[in-house]
ROSE-4610 file (N, C-alpha, C; in Angstrom, 1 decimal, always signed):
// ROSE-4610
residu = [M/M/M/I/I/I/R/R/R/A/A/A/P/P/P/L/L/L/L/L/L/G/G/G/I/I/I/D/D/D/H/H/H/G/G/G/I/I/I/K/K/K/R/R/R/I/I/I/G/G/G/I/I/I/A/A/A/V/V/V/S/S/S/D/D/D/R/R/R/L/L/L/W/W/W/L/L/L/T/T/T/A/A/A/R/R/R/E/E/E/V/V/V/T/T/T/V/V/V/I/I/I/M/M/M/R/R/R/T/T/T/T/T/T/R/R/R/A/A/A/A/A/A/D/D/D/F/F/F/E/E/E/T/T/T/I/I/I/S/S/S/R/R/R/L/L/L/I/I/I/A/A/A/E/E/E/H/H/H/G/G/G/A/A/A/S/S/S/A/A/A/L/L/L/V/V/V/V/V/V/G/G/G/M/M/M/P/P/P/H/H/H/D/D/D/E/E/E/L/L/L/A/A/A/A/A/A/E/E/E/G/G/G/Q/Q/Q/H/H/H/T/T/T/Q/Q/Q/A/A/A/D/D/D/T/T/T/V/V/V/A/A/A/L/L/L/W/W/W/I/I/I/E/E/E/R/R/R/L/L/L/R/R/R/G/G/G/V/V/V/T/T/T/D/D/D/L/L/L/P/P/P/I/I/I/V/V/V/T/T/T/W/W/W/D/D/D/E/E/E/Q/Q/Q/M/M/M/T/T/T/S/S/S/E/E/E/D/D/D/A/A/A/K/K/K/R/R/R/I/I/I/A/A/A/R/R/R/R/R/R/L/L/L/R/R/R/R/R/R/D/D/D/P/P/P/R/R/R/A/A/A/P/P/P/I/I/I/D/D/D/D/D/D/L/L/L/A/A/A/A/A/A/R/R/R/V/V/V/M/M/M/L/L/L/Q/Q/Q/S/S/S/Y/Y/Y/L/L/L/D/D/D/A/A/A/L/L/L/R/R/R/D/D/D/G/G/G/L/L/L/A/A/A/E/E/E/A/A/A/P/P/P/T/T/T/P/P/P/R/R/R/T/T/T/T/T/T/D/D/D/W/W/W/S/S/S/A/A/A/S/S/S]
num = [1/1/1/2/2/2/3/3/3/4/4/4/5/5/5/6/6/6/7/7/7/8/8/8/9/9/9/10/10/10/11/11/11/12/12/12/13/13/13/14/14/14/15/15/15/16/16/16/17/17/17/18/18/18/19/19/19/20/20/20/21/21/21/22/22/22/23/23/23/24/24/24/25/25/25/26/26/26/27/27/27/28/28/28/29/29/29/30/30/30/31/31/31/32/32/32/33/33/33/34/34/34/35/35/35/36/36/36/37/37/37/38/38/38/39/39/39/40/40/40/41/41/41/42/42/42/43/43/43/44/44/44/45/45/45/46/46/46/47/47/47/48/48/48/49/49/49/50/50/50/51/51/51/52/52/52/53/53/53/54/54/54/55/55/55/56/56/56/57/57/57/58/58/58/59/59/59/60/60/60/61/61/61/62/62/62/63/63/63/64/64/64/65/65/65/66/66/66/67/67/67/68/68/68/69/69/69/70/70/70/71/71/71/72/72/72/73/73/73/74/74/74/75/75/75/76/76/76/77/77/77/78/78/78/79/79/79/80/80/80/81/81/81/82/82/82/83/83/83/84/84/84/85/85/85/86/86/86/87/87/87/88/88/88/89/89/89/90/90/90/91/91/91/92/92/92/93/93/93/94/94/94/95/95/95/96/96/96/97/97/97/98/98/98/99/99/99/100/100/100/101/101/101/102/102/102/103/103/103/104/104/104/105/105/105/106/106/106/107/107/107/108/108/108/109/109/109/110/110/110/111/111/111/112/112/112/113/113/113/114/114/114/115/115/115/116/116/116/117/117/117/118/118/118/119/119/119/120/120/120/121/121/121/122/122/122/123/123/123/124/124/124/125/125/125/126/126/126/127/127/127/128/128/128/129/129/129/130/130/130/131/131/131/132/132/132/133/133/133/134/134/134/135/135/135/136/136/136/137/137/137/138/138/138/139/139/139/140/140/140/141/141/141/142/142/142/143/143/143/144/144/144/145/145/145/146/146/146/147/147/147/148/148/148/149/149/149/150/150/150/151/151/151/152/152/152/153/153/153/154/154/154/155/155/155]
x = [+0.7/+0.4/+1.1/+0.0/+1.7/+0.9/+1.5/+1.6/+2.2/+1.9/+2.9/+4.1/+5.0/+6.4/+6.0/+7.2/+6.9/+8.8/+8.4/+9.6/+10.7/+11.9/+12.0/+13.1/+12.7/+13.9/+14.6/+15.6/+16.5/+16.8/+16.3/+16.6/+18.2/+18.3/+20.1/+20.5/+20.7/+21.0/+22.0/+22.7/+23.3/+23.1/+22.3/+21.8/+20.6/+19.8/+18.5/+18.8/+19.3/+18.9/+17.6/+17.7/+16.5/+16.6/+15.6/+15.2/+13.9/+13.6/+12.4/+12.3/+10.9/+10.9/+10.5/+9.9/+9.8/+8.1/+7.7/+5.9/+5.4/+6.1/+5.2/+5.8/+6.6/+6.6/+7.6/+8.1/+10.0/+10.7/+10.9/+12.7/+13.0/+13.8/+14.2/+15.6/+16.3/+17.3/+17.5/+18.7/+19.1/+18.9/+18.7/+18.1/+19.6/+19.3/+20.0/+20.0/+21.0/+21.4/+21.7/+19.7/+20.1/+20.8/+21.6/+22.8/+21.5/+21.4/+20.7/+20.4/+19.7/+20.0/+18.8/+18.0/+16.7/+15.7/+14.9/+13.6/+13.2/+12.6/+11.5/+13.0/+13.9/+14.3/+14.2/+14.9/+14.3/+13.3/+12.0/+10.6/+10.4/+10.7/+10.8/+11.6/+12.9/+13.4/+12.3/+12.6/+11.4/+10.2/+9.2/+8.3/+8.9/+9.7/+10.0/+10.2/+11.1/+11.2/+9.8/+9.1/+8.2/+7.0/+7.1/+6.5/+7.2/+8.7/+9.4/+9.2/+9.1/+8.5/+7.5/+6.6/+5.1/+4.4/+5.0/+5.5/+3.9/+3.7/+2.0/+2.5/+3.4/+3.9/+4.7/+5.4/+6.8/+7.0/+7.7/+8.9/+10.2/+9.8/+10.4/+11.5/+12.9/+13.4/+13.3/+12.7/+12.8/+13.4/+14.5/+16.1/+15.6/+16.0/+15.8/+16.6/+16.9/+18.0/+17.4/+17.4/+17.3/+17.4/+19.0/+19.6/+19.6/+18.9/+18.0/+17.4/+18.0/+17.0/+15.7/+14.9/+13.9/+13.7/+12.7/+12.7/+13.7/+14.7/+16.0/+15.5/+16.0/+15.6/+16.4/+15.9/+16.7/+16.4/+16.9/+17.6/+15.5/+15.2/+13.8/+12.6/+13.7/+12.1/+12.3/+13.9/+14.2/+13.3/+13.1/+13.2/+11.0/+10.5/+8.9/+8.3/+9.0/+8.9/+8.8/+10.3/+9.8/+8.8/+9.3/+7.5/+6.8/+6.4/+4.9/+5.0/+5.9/+6.2/+6.4/+7.0/+6.6/+5.5/+4.1/+2.7/+2.3/+3.1/+1.9/+2.6/+3.8/+3.7/+3.4/+2.5/+2.3/+0.7/+0.5/-1.1/-0.2/+0.3/+1.0/+0.6/+0.6/+1.0/+2.2/+3.0/+3.7/+3.6/+4.8/+5.0/+6.3/+7.0/+8.1/+8.5/+9.7/+9.7/+11.4/+12.0/+12.6/+14.2/+15.0/+16.5/+17.6/+17.4/+18.5/+19.0/+20.2/+20.8/+21.5/+20.5/+20.7/+22.4/+22.7/+23.9/+25.1/+25.0/+26.3/+26.2/+24.7/+24.5/+25.0/+24.7/+25.2/+26.6/+27.8/+28.9/+29.0/+28.2/+28.5/+28.5/+27.2/+27.2/+27.5/+28.4/+29.1/+30.6/+31.4/+32.7/+32.6/+31.1/+31.0/+30.5/+30.1/+30.0/+31.1/+32.6/+33.5/+33.4/+32.6/+32.1/+33.1/+33.4/+34.9/+34.5/+35.0/+34.9/+34.7/+34.7/+34.6/+33.3/+32.6/+31.2/+30.2/+28.6/+28.0/+27.3/+26.9/+25.9/+24.6/+23.9/+22.3/+21.7/+21.6/+20.9/+20.7/+22.1/+22.1/+21.6/+21.7/+20.7/+19.4/+19.0/+17.4/+16.7/+17.7/+17.8/+17.4/+18.4/+17.8/+17.0/+16.6/+15.0/+14.2/+14.1/+13.0/+13.2/+13.7/+14.0/+13.8/+13.5/+13.3/+11.8/+11.1/+9.9/+9.2/+9.7/+9.4/+9.1/+10.6/+10.3/+9.5/+8.8/+8.2/+6.9/+6.2/+4.9/+4.8/+6.1/+5.8/+5.6/+6.3/+5.9/+4.8/+4.0/+2.8/+2.9/+4.6/+4.6/+4.2/+3.6/+3.7/+3.1/+1.9/+0.6/+1.3/+0.2/+0.6/+0.3/+0.8/+0.7/-1.1/-2.0/-3.4/-3.1/-4.0/-4.0/-4.8/-3.9/-4.8/-5.8/-6.7/-8.1/-7.8/-8.7/-9.0/-11.1/-10.9/-12.0/-12.6/-13.3/-14.4/-15.2/-15.9/-16.9/-16.7/-15.1/-15.1/-14.6/-15.0/-14.5/-15.9]
y = [-0.7/-0.3/+1.2/+2.0/+3.7/+4.6/+5.4/+6.1/+7.6/+7.7/+9.1/+8.9/+9.7/+9.4/+8.9/+8.5/+9.0/+9.8/+10.6/+11.6/+11.2/+10.1/+9.7/+10.9/+11.3/+12.2/+11.8/+11.9/+11.2/+12.9/+13.1/+14.2/+14.1/+15.6/+15.6/+16.8/+17.1/+18.3/+19.0/+18.7/+20.0/+19.3/+18.0/+17.8/+17.2/+17.1/+16.6/+15.6/+14.0/+13.7/+13.3/+13.1/+13.4/+12.6/+11.5/+10.1/+10.2/+10.0/+9.2/+8.2/+7.4/+6.4/+6.3/+5.6/+5.3/+5.0/+5.4/+5.5/+4.4/+3.0/+1.7/+1.3/+2.1/+1.9/+0.9/+0.6/-0.1/-0.3/+0.9/+1.9/+2.8/+2.9/+4.9/+4.6/+5.8/+6.6/+8.0/+8.2/+9.8/+10.6/+11.7/+13.3/+13.9/+14.3/+15.4/+15.6/+16.3/+17.2/+17.8/+19.0/+19.6/+20.1/+21.1/+22.0/+22.6/+22.3/+23.3/+24.5/+25.0/+26.5/+26.9/+27.8/+28.5/+26.7/+26.5/+25.4/+26.3/+27.2/+28.5/+27.3/+28.2/+27.8/+25.7/+25.0/+23.7/+23.6/+24.0/+23.5/+24.0/+24.8/+25.3/+24.8/+24.5/+23.5/+22.5/+21.5/+20.5/+20.5/+21.9/+22.0/+21.7/+22.3/+22.8/+20.9/+20.5/+18.9/+18.3/+18.3/+17.5/+18.3/+19.0/+19.8/+19.2/+19.8/+18.7/+17.4/+17.0/+15.1/+14.5/+15.4/+15.1/+14.4/+14.1/+13.2/+13.3/+12.1/+12.1/+11.9/+11.4/+11.6/+11.4/+11.2/+11.4/+10.8/+9.9/+8.8/+9.5/+9.7/+10.2/+8.9/+9.0/+8.3/+8.7/+7.4/+8.2/+6.9/+8.0/+7.1/+6.3/+5.5/+4.7/+4.3/+4.9/+4.7/+4.0/+2.7/+2.0/+1.8/+2.9/+3.3/+4.2/+4.9/+6.1/+5.9/+6.7/+6.2/+6.9/+6.9/+7.5/+8.8/+9.9/+11.0/+11.9/+10.8/+11.9/+12.0/+13.6/+13.5/+13.1/+12.9/+11.8/+12.2/+12.2/+12.0/+12.2/+11.2/+10.8/+11.6/+12.5/+13.6/+14.4/+14.9/+16.1/+16.0/+14.6/+14.5/+14.6/+13.9/+14.3/+15.4/+16.3/+17.7/+18.0/+18.0/+18.8/+18.1/+16.6/+16.0/+17.3/+17.8/+18.3/+19.5/+20.6/+21.4/+21.0/+20.0/+20.0/+19.7/+19.3/+19.1/+20.4/+21.2/+22.9/+23.4/+22.8/+23.4/+22.2/+21.0/+20.5/+19.4/+18.9/+18.5/+16.9/+16.7/+15.7/+14.5/+12.7/+12.4/+11.7/+11.8/+11.5/+10.4/+9.6/+8.5/+8.5/+7.7/+7.5/+5.8/+6.0/+4.3/+4.3/+3.0/+2.8/+3.7/+4.0/+4.6/+3.7/+2.5/+2.2/+1.8/+2.0/+0.8/+1.2/+2.4/+3.5/+4.3/+4.7/+5.0/+4.2/+3.2/+2.1/+1.8/+1.4/+0.7/+2.4/+3.3/+4.2/+4.1/+4.0/+4.3/+3.4/+1.9/+1.0/+1.5/+1.9/+2.2/+3.4/+4.0/+5.4/+4.8/+3.6/+3.7/+2.2/+2.2/+1.1/+2.2/+3.4/+4.1/+5.4/+4.7/+5.6/+7.3/+7.1/+8.8/+9.5/+10.1/+10.9/+10.8/+9.6/+9.3/+10.9/+12.3/+13.0/+13.9/+13.1/+14.2/+13.1/+14.3/+14.0/+12.6/+11.7/+10.8/+10.2/+11.4/+11.7/+11.7/+11.9/+11.4/+9.6/+8.9/+7.8/+6.7/+7.7/+6.9/+7.5/+8.1/+8.0/+7.6/+6.8/+6.2/+4.7/+4.0/+3.1/+2.8/+3.9/+4.3/+3.8/+4.5/+4.5/+3.5/+2.5/+1.0/+0.1/+0.7/-1.0/-0.3/+0.6/+1.0/+0.7/+0.8/+0.0/-1.4/-1.7/-3.3/-4.1/-3.3/-3.5/-4.2/-2.6/-2.7/-3.8/-3.8/-5.0/-6.3/-6.7/-7.5/-7.9/-6.9/-6.6/-6.1/-5.7/-5.7/-4.1/-3.3/-1.7/-1.3/-0.1/+0.3/+1.3/+1.1/+2.7/+3.9/+5.2/+6.0/+6.4/+6.8/+7.4/+8.9/+9.9/+10.8/+11.6/+12.7/+13.4/+14.1/+14.2/+14.6/+15.6/+16.5/+17.9/+18.2/+18.5/+18.4/+19.7/+19.9/+21.0/+20.9/+20.5/+20.9/+21.9/+22.0/+23.2/+24.2/+24.8/+25.8/+26.5]
z = [+0.1/-0.1/-0.1/-0.6/-0.9/+0.2/+0.6/+2.3/+2.0/+2.8/+3.0/+3.7/+3.4/+4.3/+5.8/+6.1/+7.2/+7.4/+8.9/+9.0/+10.5/+10.6/+12.2/+12.5/+13.8/+14.3/+15.6/+15.8/+16.5/+17.6/+18.1/+19.6/+19.7/+19.7/+20.6/+20.8/+22.3/+22.8/+22.0/+20.9/+20.2/+19.4/+18.0/+16.8/+16.7/+15.6/+15.6/+14.1/+14.3/+13.0/+12.4/+11.3/+10.4/+9.4/+9.1/+8.7/+7.6/+6.5/+6.1/+5.7/+5.3/+5.0/+3.2/+2.8/+1.9/+1.7/+0.2/+0.6/+0.8/+0.8/+1.1/+2.7/+3.3/+4.4/+5.1/+4.3/+4.2/+4.3/+3.7/+4.0/+4.7/+5.6/+5.4/+5.4/+5.0/+4.5/+5.2/+5.4/+6.2/+5.2/+6.0/+4.7/+5.5/+6.7/+7.3/+8.9/+8.9/+10.7/+11.0/+11.3/+11.5/+13.2/+13.4/+14.0/+14.7/+16.1/+16.7/+16.9/+17.4/+17.7/+18.6/+17.5/+18.6/+18.8/+20.0/+19.3/+18.2/+18.4/+17.1/+15.9/+15.7/+14.1/+14.2/+15.0/+14.6/+14.3/+14.6/+14.6/+13.4/+12.8/+11.6/+10.2/+11.0/+10.1/+10.4/+10.6/+11.4/+10.1/+10.4/+9.3/+8.3/+7.7/+6.6/+5.5/+7.0/+6.1/+5.8/+7.0/+6.8/+5.6/+4.8/+3.8/+2.6/+2.5/+1.4/+1.1/+2.3/+2.1/+1.8/+2.0/+2.5/+3.5/+4.2/+6.0/+6.0/+6.4/+7.0/+8.9/+9.4/+11.1/+10.8/+12.2/+12.7/+13.6/+14.2/+14.8/+15.8/+16.7/+17.3/+18.4/+18.2/+19.0/+20.6/+21.3/+22.7/+23.8/+24.0/+25.2/+26.5/+26.9/+28.1/+28.5/+30.1/+31.2/+31.9/+31.8/+33.2/+34.4/+34.5/+35.9/+36.3/+36.0/+36.7/+37.6/+38.5/+40.1/+40.3/+40.5/+40.6/+41.1/+40.5/+40.5/+39.9/+38.9/+38.7/+37.3/+37.0/+35.5/+34.3/+33.2/+32.5/+31.0/+30.2/+29.3/+28.5/+28.7/+28.0/+28.7/+30.0/+30.1/+29.5/+28.8/+27.9/+26.3/+26.3/+24.9/+25.2/+25.9/+26.1/+26.2/+26.6/+26.9/+25.9/+24.8/+23.3/+22.9/+22.4/+21.5/+22.1/+23.5/+23.8/+23.2/+23.1/+22.6/+21.1/+20.2/+18.6/+18.9/+19.6/+19.1/+19.3/+19.4/+19.8/+17.9/+16.9/+16.3/+14.6/+15.0/+13.9/+14.6/+13.0/+13.6/+13.2/+12.7/+12.2/+13.7/+13.8/+14.9/+14.9/+16.2/+16.9/+17.3/+17.0/+17.7/+18.2/+19.1/+20.1/+20.1/+19.7/+18.9/+20.2/+20.6/+21.3/+20.0/+20.7/+19.9/+20.3/+21.9/+22.3/+20.8/+21.1/+20.4/+19.2/+18.6/+17.3/+16.7/+18.1/+18.2/+17.4/+17.7/+18.1/+16.8/+15.8/+15.2/+13.6/+14.1/+13.6/+12.7/+13.8/+14.1/+12.9/+13.1/+11.9/+10.9/+10.7/+9.2/+8.4/+9.6/+9.1/+8.4/+9.6/+9.2/+7.8/+7.8/+6.0/+5.4/+5.4/+4.3/+3.9/+5.0/+5.3/+5.7/+6.5/+6.9/+7.4/+7.3/+8.6/+9.8/+10.4/+11.8/+12.7/+12.1/+12.9/+12.6/+12.0/+10.9/+12.1/+12.0/+12.8/+12.0/+12.9/+12.2/+12.9/+13.7/+14.1/+12.6/+11.2/+10.8/+10.6/+10.8/+10.6/+12.1/+13.6/+13.9/+13.5/+13.2/+13.0/+11.8/+10.9/+10.2/+11.0/+11.4/+12.2/+13.1/+13.9/+14.9/+14.1/+12.5/+11.8/+11.3/+10.7/+10.0/+11.4/+12.6/+13.6/+13.7/+13.5/+13.7/+12.3/+11.3/+10.2/+9.7/+10.7/+10.6/+11.8/+13.0/+13.4/+13.7/+12.4/+11.6/+11.0/+9.6/+9.2/+9.8/+11.1/+11.6/+12.7/+12.5/+13.4/+14.9/+15.1/+16.6/+17.5/+15.9/+16.4/+15.4/+16.4/+15.9/+14.1/+13.6/+12.5/+13.3/+13.1/+13.1/+13.0/+13.7/+13.6/+13.5/+12.2/+12.5/+14.0/+15.0/+15.6/+15.2/+16.3/+16.1/+17.0/+16.7/+17.5/+17.8/+19.1/+19.5/+19.7/+18.5/+17.5/+19.0/+19.6/+20.3/+21.4/+21.4/+22.6/+22.8/+21.3/+20.6/+20.2]
């Protein structure tokens, strides 16, 4: 089935990696690395990429820190807050997906692609994370994104 692509996002403190799926939701490819400046500028760039690729939903990598103490602020908390702010600038559905080990896989891919070892790999991490989500969709282990609904009765 042909669908609009999904945009994969690897959120980081300094950079945001972006990947996109094909229209069959079978494969992901890296797109770019956004060097973080301001939230407004970051969201503007993401909005432009959504339009450019005709994305139907966003898949954001969610880090997990199993060693974090109860009540300790984690990277997952930071990403969750960022996602809530992102929801304020897009009506697209946003799915979170486990990004565990994506950086290690991205490093291996970067070596295979013969990228400069100092070059950012955030786009590759987004690709790995998005591909994991696409594989889980295909295998029936994840649900497809559903459109966000707006409660117009409150207006």
